[in-house]
Structures are given as structure tokens and as C-alpha cells.
BADREN-434752 format. One line per field, with one value per residue (C-alpha): residue number from 1; residue in one letter; chain; x, y, z. Coordinates in nm, 4 decimals, decimal comma. Layout:
BEGIN
num <- c(NUM:...)
residuo <- c(a:...)
cadena <- c(A:...)
X <- c(X:...)
Y <- c(Y:...)
Z <- c(Z:...)
END
This chain:
BEGIN
num <- c(1:2:3:4:5:6:7:8:9:10:11:12:13:14:15:16:17:18:19:20:21:22:23:24:25:26:27:28:29:30:31:32:33:34:35:36:37:38:39:40:41:42:43:44:45:46:47:48:49:50:51:52:53:54:55:56:57:58:59:60:61:62:63:64:65:66:67:68:69:70:71:72:73:74:75:76:77:78:79:80:81:82:83:84:85:86:87:88:89:90:91:92:93:94:95:96:97:98:99:100:101:102:103:104:105:106:107:108:109:110:111:112:113:114:115:116:117:118:119:120:121:122:123:124:125:126:127:128:129:130:131:132:133:134:135:136:137:138:139:140:141:142:143:144:145:146:147:148:149:150:151:152:153:154:155:156:157:158:159:160:161:162:163:164:165:166:167:168:169:170:171:172:173:174:175:176:177:178:179:180:181:182:183:184:185:186:187:188:189:190:191:192:193:194:195:196:197:198:199:200:201:202:203:204:205:206:207:208:209:210:211:212:213:214:215:216:217:218:219:220:221:222:223:224:225:226:227:228:229:230:231:232:233:234:235:236:237:238:239:240:241:242:243:244:245:246:247:248:249:250:251:252:253:254:255:256:257:258:259:260:261:262:263:264:265:266:267:268:269:270:271:272:273:274:275:276:277:278:279:280:281:282:283:284:285:286:287:288:289:290:291:292:293:294:295:296:297:298:299:300:301:302:303:304:305:306:307:308:309:310:311:312:313:314:315:316:317:318:319:320:321:322:323:324:325:326:327:328:329:330:331:332:333:334:335:336:337:338:339:340:341:342:343:344:345:346:347:348:349:350:351:352:353:354:355:356:357:358:359:360:361:362:363:364:365:366:367:368:369:370:371:372:373:374:375:376:377:378:379:380:381:382:383:384:385:386:387:388:389:390:391:392:393:394:395:396:397:398:399:400:401:402:403:404:405:406:407:408:409:410:411:412:413:414:415:416:417:418:419:420:421:422:423:424:425:426:427:428:429:430:431:432:433:434:435:436:437:438:439:440:441:442:443:444:445:446:447:448:449:450:451:452:453:454:455:456:457:458:459:460:461:462:463:464:465:466:467:468:469:470:471:472:473:474:475:476:477:478:479:480:481:482:483:484:485:486:487:488:489:490:491:492)
residuo <- c(m:r:l:n:n:y:i:g:g:s:w:q:e:a:g:g:a:d:y:t:a:v:l:n:p:a:n:g:m:e:l:a:q:v:r:l:s:t:k:e:d:v:s:l:a:v:k:s:a:k:e:a:q:k:k:w:a:l:v:p:a:p:k:r:a:d:f:l:y:e:i:g:r:l:m:k:e:k:k:e:h:l:s:q:v:l:t:k:e:m:g:k:v:i:e:e:a:r:g:e:v:q:e:g:i:d:m:a:l:y:m:a:g:e:g:r:r:m:f:g:e:t:v:p:s:e:l:q:d:k:f:a:m:s:v:r:a:p:i:g:v:v:g:l:i:t:p:w:n:f:p:v:a:i:a:t:w:k:s:f:p:a:i:v:a:g:n:t:f:i:w:k:p:a:t:e:t:p:m:m:a:y:e:m:a:l:i:f:e:e:a:g:l:p:a:g:v:a:n:i:v:f:g:s:g:v:e:v:g:t:a:m:i:e:h:p:d:v:r:v:i:s:f:t:g:s:t:e:t:g:r:h:v:a:e:t:g:g:r:h:l:k:k:v:s:l:e:m:g:g:k:n:a:v:i:v:m:e:d:a:d:i:e:l:a:v:e:g:i:l:w:s:a:f:g:t:a:g:q:r:c:t:a:c:s:r:v:i:v:h:t:d:v:k:v:e:l:e:q:k:l:v:e:a:m:k:v:l:s:i:g:d:g:l:d:e:s:v:k:i:g:p:v:i:n:k:k:a:l:d:k:i:h:g:y:v:g:i:g:k:d:e:g:a:k:l:l:a:g:g:n:i:l:t:d:g:k:l:a:d:g:h:y:y:e:p:t:l:f:t:d:v:k:w:d:s:r:l:a:q:e:e:i:f:g:p:v:v:s:l:i:e:v:s:s:l:d:e:a:i:e:v:n:n:s:v:k:f:g:l:s:s:s:i:f:s:r:d:v:n:k:v:f:r:a:q:r:d:l:d:t:g:i:v:y:v:n:a:g:t:t:g:a:e:i:h:l:p:f:g:g:t:k:g:t:g:n:g:h:r:d:s:g:v:a:a:l:d:v:f:t:e:w:k:s:i:y:i:d:f:s:g:k:l:q:r:a:q:i:d:t:d)
cadena <- c(A:A:A:A:A:A:A:A:A:A:A:A:A:A:A:A:A:A:A:A:A:A:A:A:A:A:A:A:A:A:A:A:A:A:A:A:A:A:A:A:A:A:A:A:A:A:A:A:A:A:A:A:A:A:A:A:A:A:A:A:A:A:A:A:A:A:A:A:A:A:A:A:A:A:A:A:A:A:A:A:A:A:A:A:A:A:A:A:A:A:A:A:A:A:A:A:A:A:A:A:A:A:A:A:A:A:A:A:A:A:A:A:A:A:A:A:A:A:A:A:A:A:A:A:A:A:A:A:A:A:A:A:A:A:A:A:A:A:A:A:A:A:A:A:A:A:A:A:A:A:A:A:A:A:A:A:A:A:A:A:A:A:A:A:A:A:A:A:A:A:A:A:A:A:A:A:A:A:A:A:A:A:A:A:A:A:A:A:A:A:A:A:A:A:A:A:A:A:A:A:A:A:A:A:A:A:A:A:A:A:A:A:A:A:A:A:A:A:A:A:A:A:A:A:A:A:A:A:A:A:A:A:A:A:A:A:A:A:A:A:A:A:A:A:A:A:A:A:A:A:A:A:A:A:A:A:A:A:A:A:A:A:A:A:A:A:A:A:A:A:A:A:A:A:A:A:A:A:A:A:A:A:A:A:A:A:A:A:A:A:A:A:A:A:A:A:A:A:A:A:A:A:A:A:A:A:A:A:A:A:A:A:A:A:A:A:A:A:A:A:A:A:A:A:A:A:A:A:A:A:A:A:A:A:A:A:A:A:A:A:A:A:A:A:A:A:A:A:A:A:A:A:A:A:A:A:A:A:A:A:A:A:A:A:A:A:A:A:A:A:A:A:A:A:A:A:A:A:A:A:A:A:A:A:A:A:A:A:A:A:A:A:A:A:A:A:A:A:A:A:A:A:A:A:A:A:A:A:A:A:A:A:A:A:A:A:A:A:A:A:A:A:A:A:A:A:A:A:A:A:A:A:A:A:A:A:A:A:A:A:A:A:A:A:A:A:A:A:A:A:A:A:A:A:A:A:A:A:A:A:A:A:A:A:A:A:A:A:A:A:A:A:A:A:A:A:A:A:A:A:A:A:A:A:A:A:A:A:A:A:A:A)
X <- c(0,0436:0,3049:0,3254:0,4178:0,5263:0,2675:0,4051:0,2138:-0,1206:-0,0499:0,0960:0,4386:0,6649:0,9993:1,3102:1,5207:1,5846:1,5426:1,2330:1,1828:0,9168:0,6885:0,6570:0,4110:0,6308:0,3753:0,3986:0,6502:0,3863:0,4488:0,1998:0,3358:0,6348:0,7888:1,0225:1,2961:1,3293:1,6338:1,7745:1,5913:1,2558:1,3272:1,4030:1,0674:0,8887:1,0616:0,9863:0,6193:0,6089:0,7862:0,5441:0,2426:0,3658:0,3473:-0,0297:-0,0855:0,0772:-0,1864:-0,4775:-0,6041:-0,5110:-0,8751:-0,9303:-0,6169:-0,7564:-1,0802:-0,8701:-0,7417:-1,0967:-1,1864:-0,8744:-0,9670:-1,3208:-1,1982:-0,9447:-1,2292:-1,4490:-1,1632:-1,0284:-1,0765:-0,9280:-0,6293:-0,5814:-0,5877:-0,3320:-0,1100:-0,1116:-0,0367:0,2491:0,4083:0,2965:0,1542:-0,1620:-0,4893:-0,5949:-0,2767:-0,3159:-0,6629:-0,5150:-0,2501:-0,4918:-0,7064:-0,3978:-0,3722:-0,7524:-0,6961:-0,3952:-0,5974:-0,8677:-0,6247:-0,4055:-0,7188:-0,8073:-0,4667:-0,5878:-0,8021:-0,5378:-0,1708:-0,1250:0,1371:0,1852:0,1051:0,3232:0,3487:0,6046:0,8554:0,7737:0,4576:0,2232:0,3952:0,2509:0,4512:0,3504:0,4850:0,3193:0,4048:0,5045:0,5349:0,8903:0,8365:0,9123:0,9750:1,1072:0,9627:1,1473:0,9417:1,0057:0,8306:0,7126:0,4441:0,3881:0,0637:0,0932:0,4383:0,3636:0,0540:0,2509:0,4761:0,2625:-0,0501:0,1226:0,3255:-0,0003:-0,1900:0,1083:0,1177:0,4057:0,4166:0,6045:0,7989:0,7505:0,9850:0,8302:1,0353:1,0980:0,9400:0,6004:0,5227:0,1629:0,0393:0,1869:0,0042:-0,3191:-0,2635:-0,1945:-0,5318:-0,6917:-0,5100:-0,6398:-0,9942:-0,9933:-0,9126:-0,5770:-0,4269:-0,1791:0,1805:0,0991:0,1618:0,4288:0,5367:0,8627:0,9416:1,3025:1,6022:1,7532:2,0850:1,9387:1,6066:1,6761:2,0137:1,8734:1,6051:1,8491:2,0948:1,8333:1,8662:1,4870:1,4015:1,4146:1,3189:1,3960:1,1910:1,3322:1,2369:1,4595:1,7887:2,0264:2,3047:2,1075:1,9741:2,3278:2,4104:2,0893:2,1849:2,5426:2,4303:2,1487:2,3679:2,6059:2,3152:2,1868:1,8469:1,6226:1,6478:1,4125:1,5192:1,3310:1,5591:1,6253:1,5268:1,6293:1,3232:1,2850:0,9949:1,0811:0,8966:0,9250:0,8623:0,5212:0,4016:0,0825:0,2681:-0,0240:-0,0649:0,3131:0,3112:0,0290:0,2156:0,5429:0,3829:0,2140:0,5230:0,7709:0,5898:0,3328:0,4388:0,6790:0,8959:0,9507:0,8698:1,1144:0,9129:0,9248:1,0159:1,3459:1,4589:1,2707:1,4434:1,3001:1,3401:1,5012:1,1999:0,9696:1,2142:1,1269:0,7561:0,7686:0,9876:0,7466:0,4405:0,5997:0,7076:0,3559:0,1971:0,4285:0,3398:-0,0153:0,0817:-0,0375:0,1984:0,1089:-0,0377:-0,1686:-0,4874:-0,5964:-0,8010:-0,6850:-0,3161:-0,1307:0,2173:0,2836:0,6043:0,9098:0,9577:1,2126:1,4900:1,7588:1,5604:1,5197:1,8910:1,9695:1,7370:1,8653:2,2235:2,1502:2,0063:2,3408:2,5194:2,3025:2,3952:2,7638:2,7490:2,6182:2,2479:2,0071:1,7475:1,4089:1,1879:1,2066:1,5229:1,4195:1,3336:0,9939:0,9581:0,6930:0,3764:0,2204:0,5072:0,7597:0,7253:0,7211:0,9670:0,8676:1,0634:0,9662:0,8979:1,2194:1,3010:1,6517:1,7168:2,0277:2,1328:2,4159:2,3097:2,6192:2,6032:2,5406:2,2059:2,1026:2,2561:2,1935:1,8665:1,7518:1,4187:1,2619:1,0682:1,3564:1,3470:1,6182:1,5509:1,7984:1,7834:1,8138:1,7787:1,6454:1,4701:1,7871:1,9651:1,6702:1,6800:2,0534:2,0258:1,7434:1,9546:2,2694:2,1879:2,2594:1,8962:1,6223:1,2826:1,0380:1,0407:0,7851:0,7535:0,5076:0,4593:0,1840:0,4001:0,3275:0,6642:0,8539:0,6415:0,7122:1,0838:1,0919:0,9021:1,1477:1,4713:1,4116:1,6009:1,3507:1,1151:0,8187:0,7433:0,4561:0,3296:0,1616:0,1594:0,4058:0,6492:0,4279:0,0954:0,1569:-0,1423:-0,1317:-0,1953:0,1259:0,4805:0,6579:1,0343:1,3272:1,6561:2,0225:2,0685:1,6910:1,6620:1,7951:1,5434:1,2474:0,9191:0,6586:0,2880:0,1126:0,1447:0,5173:0,5091:0,4291:0,7699:0,9294:0,7265:0,7003:0,9314:0,8601:0,8177:0,8216:0,6205:0,6529:0,4010:0,4905:0,1956:0,3611:0,4451:0,8133:1,1260:1,1483:1,4615:1,4252:1,6365:1,7356:1,4214:1,2640:1,2729)
Y <- c(-1,9922:-1,9021:-1,5515:-1,4781:-1,1595:-0,9376:-0,8298:-0,6879:-0,7707:-1,1332:-1,3478:-1,4902:-1,7172:-1,5659:-1,7142:-1,7573:-2,0879:-1,9718:-1,9191:-1,7028:-1,7666:-1,4905:-1,5379:-1,3860:-1,1978:-1,2456:-1,6255:-1,7409:-1,9135:-1,9278:-1,7213:-1,7603:-1,8435:-1,6229:-1,7248:-1,4708:-1,2840:-1,2320:-0,9513:-1,1118:-1,0804:-0,7099:-0,6657:-0,8334:-0,6002:-0,2904:-0,3998:-0,4408:-0,1057:0,0780:-0,0519:0,0312:0,3804:0,5064:0,4521:0,5446:0,8833:0,9647:0,8899:1,2204:1,2843:1,2991:0,9598:0,8192:0,9590:0,7574:0,4426:0,5805:0,6595:0,2912:0,1696:0,3781:0,2422:-0,1140:-0,0479:0,0894:-0,2033:-0,4513:-0,2383:-0,4930:-0,7789:-0,5700:-0,4617:-0,8259:-0,9299:-0,6379:-0,7155:-1,0826:-0,9987:-0,7010:-0,7248:-0,3787:-0,3802:-0,3975:-0,0408:0,0905:-0,1406:0,0012:0,3498:0,2557:0,1198:0,4335:0,6359:0,4418:0,5159:0,8847:0,8970:0,7343:0,9974:1,2860:1,1971:1,1271:1,4886:1,5923:1,4469:1,7574:1,9993:1,9088:2,2807:2,4359:2,8090:3,0587:3,3675:3,6730:3,6597:3,9479:3,9446:4,0556:3,7795:3,5116:3,2791:3,1103:2,8321:2,5378:2,1966:1,8802:1,5893:1,2235:1,0864:0,7200:0,4021:0,4549:0,2112:0,1973:0,0370:0,0229:-0,0861:-0,3437:-0,1106:0,0649:-0,1783:-0,0154:0,3586:0,4220:0,2206:0,4387:0,7558:0,6558:0,4589:0,6771:1,0039:0,8062:0,6654:0,9979:1,1728:0,9245:0,6997:0,3249:0,1581:-0,1408:-0,2020:-0,3993:-0,4521:-0,5561:-0,9351:-0,9325:-0,7972:-0,9158:-1,0148:-0,6591:-0,5990:-0,9136:-0,7749:-0,4395:-0,6143:-0,7881:-0,4464:-0,2954:-0,5844:-0,5575:-0,1813:-0,2452:-0,0687:-0,1305:-0,4110:-0,2957:0,0217:-0,1554:-0,4300:-0,6020:-0,8045:-0,9856:-1,0338:-0,8991:-0,5520:-0,6869:-0,8663:-0,6927:-0,3500:-0,3201:-0,4399:-0,1627:0,1067:0,0105:-0,0538:0,2225:0,2421:0,3064:0,6829:0,7463:0,5558:0,6309:0,4649:0,4477:0,2585:0,2823:0,5652:0,3199:0,1562:0,4968:0,6242:0,3290:0,3882:0,7507:0,6681:0,4021:0,6030:0,9068:0,7278:0,6452:1,0027:0,9009:1,1094:0,9596:1,0304:0,9098:0,8954:0,7405:0,7291:0,9473:1,0205:1,2219:1,4185:1,5403:1,8624:1,9043:2,2587:2,3716:2,5117:2,1966:2,0029:1,7002:1,4647:1,5447:1,5117:1,1679:1,0602:1,1998:1,0333:0,6925:0,7007:0,8278:0,6018:0,2741:0,2657:0,0143:-0,1098:0,1954:0,0777:0,4067:0,6533:0,9192:0,7357:0,9409:0,8011:1,1058:1,3156:1,6497:1,7595:2,0846:2,0473:2,1889:1,9013:1,6164:1,4238:1,4639:1,3521:1,0483:0,9317:0,9687:0,7947:0,4984:0,4632:0,4865:0,2325:-0,0271:-0,0657:-0,0977:-0,4411:-0,6386:-0,9288:-1,0356:-0,7296:-0,9095:-0,8894:-0,5654:-0,5021:-0,5073:-0,1808:-0,2978:-0,5759:-0,7618:-0,6240:-0,7620:-1,0450:-1,1798:-0,9674:-0,6497:-0,7913:-0,8510:-0,5020:-0,3379:-0,5344:-0,4523:-0,0834:-0,1342:-0,2773:0,0209:0,2595:0,0846:0,0839:0,4545:0,5276:0,5973:0,5062:0,2389:0,3354:0,0804:-0,2208:-0,3424:-0,6985:-0,9461:-1,0967:-1,4717:-1,5707:-1,7641:-1,6620:-1,4316:-1,7159:-1,7793:-1,4158:-1,1218:-0,8975:-0,6255:-0,4491:-0,0756:0,0739:0,4120:0,5521:0,8749:1,0836:1,0211:1,2282:1,4178:1,3026:0,9314:0,6504:0,5862:0,9475:0,9741:0,6438:0,5131:0,2094:0,1350:-0,0141:0,0757:0,2542:0,6169:0,8343:1,1249:1,4157:1,6956:2,0670:2,3985:2,6224:2,6277:2,7253:2,4203:2,1961:2,3153:2,2671:1,9121:1,8335:1,9475:1,7704:1,4409:1,3561:1,3058:1,5638:1,3988:1,4920:1,6893:1,8013:2,0623:2,0655:2,4249:2,6706:2,9661:3,0869:3,2658:2,9438:2,7552:2,9914:3,0044:2,6221:2,5657:2,8069:2,6717:2,2931:2,1468:1,8847:1,8379:1,7977:1,9867:1,9089:2,1393:1,9739:1,6391:1,3536:1,3116:1,0894:1,1281:1,2873:1,3702:1,2781:1,6315:1,7738:1,6915:1,4054:1,3957:1,5385:1,7149:1,6134:1,2321:1,1698:1,2491:1,4195:1,7025:1,5265:1,4636:1,1847:1,2758:1,6079:1,7945:1,7782:1,4102:1,5092:1,6759:1,3352:1,1713:1,4578:1,6874:2,0464:2,1261:2,4890:2,5733:2,8874:2,9576:3,2396:3,3574:3,6694:3,5139:3,6151:3,5033:3,6690:3,6260:3,6328:3,8973:4,0463:4,1545:4,3063:4,6761)
Z <- c(0,3111:0,0582:-0,0786:-0,4347:-0,6046:-0,7715:-1,1113:-1,4035:-1,2505:-1,1851:-0,9081:-0,9907:-0,8014:-0,7164:-0,8768:-0,5628:-0,3955:-0,0356:0,1699:0,4767:0,7377:0,8651:1,2396:1,4818:1,7357:2,0098:2,0164:1,7489:1,5329:1,1647:0,9613:0,6119:0,3985:0,1346:-0,1458:-0,1797:-0,5068:-0,7300:-0,9392:-1,2362:-1,0565:-1,0087:-1,3754:-1,4639:-1,2319:-1,3717:-1,7273:-1,6407:-1,4612:-1,7417:-2,0038:-1,7891:-1,7046:-2,0635:-2,0667:-1,6957:-1,7434:-2,0111:-1,7848:-1,6520:-1,2882:-1,1696:-1,3255:-1,1592:-0,8369:-0,8769:-0,8286:-0,4965:-0,3870:-0,4514:-0,2763:0,0244:0,0188:0,0100:0,2876:0,5011:0,4265:0,5172:0,8046:1,0794:0,8715:0,7787:1,1442:1,2625:1,0080:1,0898:1,4622:1,4054:1,1687:1,3333:1,6973:1,7750:1,9790:1,7894:1,8696:1,7102:1,4130:1,3477:1,3724:1,1175:0,8747:0,9131:0,8247:0,4943:0,4339:0,5064:0,2725:-0,0074:0,0250:0,0627:-0,2367:-0,4484:-0,3813:-0,5252:-0,8516:-0,9007:-0,7555:-0,8244:-0,8841:-1,1072:-1,1645:-1,4319:-1,4310:-1,6580:-1,9329:-1,9697:-2,3432:-2,5266:-2,6696:-2,4701:-2,2065:-1,9255:-1,6873:-1,4917:-1,4366:-1,2406:-1,4623:-1,3566:-1,3362:-1,4471:-1,2482:-0,8803:-0,6201:-0,2735:0,0227:0,3416:0,7012:0,9230:1,1993:0,9896:0,6993:0,5808:0,6657:0,5304:0,2115:0,1464:0,2150:-0,0791:-0,3178:-0,3256:-0,4268:-0,6829:-0,8313:-0,8495:-1,0045:-1,2944:-1,1961:-1,1620:-0,8734:-0,7488:-0,3750:-0,1662:0,1856:0,4781:0,4995:0,8503:0,7209:0,3703:0,4532:0,4638:0,1175:-0,0011:0,1419:-0,0299:-0,3638:-0,3327:-0,2782:-0,5767:-0,7870:-0,6613:-0,7223:-1,0831:-1,0812:-1,4289:-1,4564:-1,3985:-1,2103:-0,8747:-0,8507:-0,5296:-0,5036:-0,1850:-0,0814:0,1040:0,0950:-0,0239:-0,3283:-0,4134:-0,2697:-0,4346:-0,7687:-0,7503:-0,6638:-0,9389:-1,2131:-1,4747:-1,5361:-1,1732:-1,1604:-0,7908:-0,4787:-0,1640:0,1435:0,5155:0,7526:0,9424:0,8911:0,8110:0,5309:0,4101:0,3755:0,1488:-0,0598:-0,1041:-0,2057:-0,4556:-0,5858:-0,6208:-0,8462:-1,0746:-1,0626:-0,9130:-0,7042:-0,3497:-0,0719:0,2779:0,6117:0,8708:1,2458:1,5397:1,8975:1,9969:2,3179:2,5263:2,7137:3,0419:3,1797:3,5384:3,4434:3,2609:3,3363:3,4794:3,4515:3,0871:3,0275:3,1822:2,9435:2,6470:2,7452:2,8030:2,4641:2,2775:2,4469:2,4864:2,1988:1,9375:2,2089:2,1316:1,7711:1,6065:1,4434:1,6293:1,9667:2,2728:2,3989:2,5944:2,8522:2,9167:3,2462:3,4454:3,7879:3,9729:3,8541:3,8022:4,1179:4,0701:3,7050:3,7893:4,0596:3,8455:3,5503:3,7553:3,9046:3,5685:3,4118:3,6754:3,5301:3,1649:3,0496:2,8284:2,5951:2,2635:2,0758:1,9807:2,3350:2,3570:2,7171:2,6249:2,5970:2,4914:2,2495:2,1596:1,9820:1,6242:1,6813:1,9017:1,7328:1,8383:2,1897:2,2292:2,0983:2,3463:2,6393:2,5294:2,5544:2,9000:2,9976:2,8310:3,0440:3,3612:3,2754:3,2016:3,5481:3,4691:3,7432:3,6568:3,7953:3,6255:3,3969:3,2246:3,1743:2,9011:2,9903:2,9595:3,2117:3,1216:2,7933:2,7167:2,6952:2,3230:2,2099:2,2178:2,5081:2,6805:2,9981:2,9710:3,1010:3,2616:3,3368:3,5294:3,5866:3,2288:3,0910:2,7689:2,5808:2,6828:2,4362:2,6049:2,5257:2,1798:1,9996:1,8633:2,0623:1,8865:2,1922:2,5147:2,6898:2,8091:2,9478:3,1832:3,1471:3,3970:3,2876:3,4659:3,1809:2,8507:2,6738:2,8170:2,7177:2,3599:2,3441:2,4804:2,2398:1,9457:2,0568:1,8808:1,5138:1,4482:1,3900:1,3472:1,6274:1,9490:2,2075:2,4849:2,7701:2,9018:2,9781:2,8853:2,5368:2,5139:2,5877:2,3441:2,0585:2,1313:2,1395:1,8142:1,6453:1,7889:1,8238:1,5293:1,4181:1,1263:1,3634:1,6842:1,9251:2,1971:2,5018:2,3231:2,2766:1,9937:1,7834:1,6090:1,2687:1,0513:0,6805:0,5407:0,6812:0,5651:0,7589:0,7876:0,9730:0,9655:1,0012:1,0114:0,9909:0,6207:0,3117:0,2778:0,1219:0,2971:0,3019:0,3372:0,2729:-0,0509:-0,0070:-0,1024:-0,4587:-0,4777:-0,4496:-0,7367:-0,9840:-1,1802:-1,2651:-1,6314:-1,7467:-2,0588:-2,2747:-2,5461:-2,7874:-3,0022:-3,1292:-3,4726:-3,4436:-3,2675:-2,9204:-2,7135:-2,3345:-2,1614:-2,4927:-2,6763:-2,3698:-2,4694)
END
């Protein structure tokens, strides 16, 4: 199977000479091949999107929303097929894949609802016989750059608000997961989305991503990925005066206080740390635990980790799938070595798994360190794998300080039965998302998603806040007095 670009409502072969193979991380089998695109392919896509946007912006927002309702219906109809493809391509277990596809369905329906809201404001004018209001206006052509770990959900967080707001878009999916973009293009086509509204260009970040960021007709760049790449996107986009929305890394912590429900905390940590094999920007990679319950928590975590089944995500009984590729595997194992060198105590895991059916895939054993220093590399740097560090503290104040010590600020969590501690924590934890008596992952689409510090640049995916990325405010003044009235001057 060879995948082609989707530009202007038709399938077009990329102009590059090189191909990349899409491999199943569970077993190494080739799923598809993709010809890599060039700067010229991006220019074709932008031209198509720019031409389409002029007409698309004139379609009433409720009518634009109708296309999203149909896209959501088709995604629901094809949910199992999409989930199977997602698991084969990315590796996450089928249960999680179904949840991710459902997230895309939910986003379609939610953003379709915004087609009949998308509220502006009417305000009183300071002058007689004058009317004042503000409205949201589409920006134009937007560029979407999405990662491999959530190839459907994150793409819908970005593309659906862009569509309903009256923009057209160019989407560059990760080179590891182009098949989900292909499947979404088929759905866009079947839903009757006008040609040029959605354009998909396959290729590398260096070639395709850079061309999108530098193209003068791409007015917005919405990027999710590593902090290092995001910084480059921001710098390049800034030189071209583009609006840039960034959602980047995380080093998320679960705080377990002395009054916590320990059994519940264990469940929350396991799901947050080892779901998607730890390859989430919201994954729990630190557990900040009170001295009084440290030993109990350690023991229960180790016991619970022993029964986690690892393997091909298509097996319904498997709880942890592979990591995306060998490069990721080597990075994770490298950090385990760093943790040992720093003096952290390894309680469980720490191995690349190669026995039996796991031999042809990229599997890492769920790993737990304790006695980790809060300022060590293990506790400060994003690993993006199933590795958790336990950090001991003696108070809530210390726990909050340790949580806030990292350069990221995406998600945090506290387990406590004390309402006073909970309210202090949700106020003082320096993250864009705070969970109480739950893990660090599990965002719902009707709330803003994003973080502080090195996690982002102030914008948010999801929720009504997503419209802020893809719209501009237009203020409108209508004077029906029949004479010139000057604001701030003719007010007496």
C-alpha cells in the first residue's frame, strides 16, 4: 500500500524521490509506504487551500458545522476499523485506540455545536446612535503539525475548530503514523467536505514542516511535539509574524499525601504512567509521595506492576503495547542507565523485552525507581516511556515545590481526602491541568488542553479556547446618527 498526498480534493503523488516505510511497532511488519513530499508539494497544497478558503469563509458557520456532524457520524460508523489501524500503526492497545477514536468523534460533535454559538460581544457605545460589537473572523490558511502518539485525537483538536471557524488547512502528520491521516482524508472525502478545505501532505518536519512554517500564505501554525522542535517552530514562525500555537513536553507528577486512598492512587499511577507505554505528554513520570505512606505505596505498586501484560495491542488481554520504534527504545533504556548512575534505586523493570513474540517489536518493561532526587536528570527530563520516579517528601508545601521544580507545566495530580489540601494544591500547582484523586491523564474535549512554562506558549487545544487559535477578533462600529462622531472627544 502506497499513500499519496490529498490536495484540493484529489490524491496526488508526492514529488520527492525518497520513500519511508510505515512499520508496525509490535512486530516490525511493513504496513505501507509513503513517498516523501517536497517544498513544491506544500506550495500546491497552500494554493489549493487559499483558493478554497475564500468560498469556505462565506459558508454560514452552522452549515460548516453540518460537515463536522457528518464526519463524526462516519467516524462512529468506522470506529472499529479506525481503532484497528491505529493500533497497528502506533502500537497502543486496542482499548486505548478505541478511546482515542471516540475522542475524535466527541470533538467533531462538540465543534459542530460551536457553529451555532461562536459568540462575539455586543457592548454599549459611549456615543448616541452608535452600535458596537465584536465577532470572530476566520484567519485563512492554517498549518497543522501533529505527533505520532495521538494521530487521530490531536489532529481533530486542531482541524475541527479550524474547519468550523471558516479556515482551510494543510496537515502534516508524523512520518511514523501517516495511515491515520489517510483514513481521515477518506472520511473528509466521503462527508463531502469541499475540495481544498482539508489538505494532507506527507513528509519530514525538515522539508514539509519548514515549508509550511515559512510559506507566506500560511497564517497560523498549530504544533504538537517536542519542546526542542516547538522552540524552532516558534522562532521561525515569529520571524514571519505568524500566529503559532505550541503544545509540547511534560514531566507530570502524581502527589500522594499521607491521607490518600492508596489503592486508588496505585490505579491512577499505573494508568497514567504505563498507558500508551508512557508515550503521552500527560504521562505520570514522577510520583511525589509523603514519607508516611512511601513504603506502602512502593510495595503495592511493585505488586500491581507484576501482573501487567505486555504485547501486541490487538490482543484484548494486553495492557501495555510497544513503544514506537528502536530509537525510542534506546532513549528509554538510556535514561534507566542514567537513573542507576545517579544513585536511584531500581524497584522493578529496567529491561528491553525480546523474548518470544516480543522479539520483533519494540517493548520496554514497566520501570519503577525510588529514592530519586528531585533535581536529578531522571526527575527533570522528559523520558517519554514507561519509567516512573518516586520522590519522597514530608509535607504538602514540599510536594508542591517539587512538582513545580521542572521546566514543564502540563499536568499534575494529587491524591488526598483533605479538602483543604486539595484546594491549596489546585491553586498552587503550576500546570495547565490539575487532577484530584485521579491520574495525570484523561482530558475531556470540552475543556482547554495545554500547559505552562516549557509545555506551551499560552494557547490551548480543545474546548472553546481552541477557537482563539483559529480566529481573529473583529470589532465593528455602526454609527446611525447621520453625523461624524469622534470617540473620546464628542462624548459630552
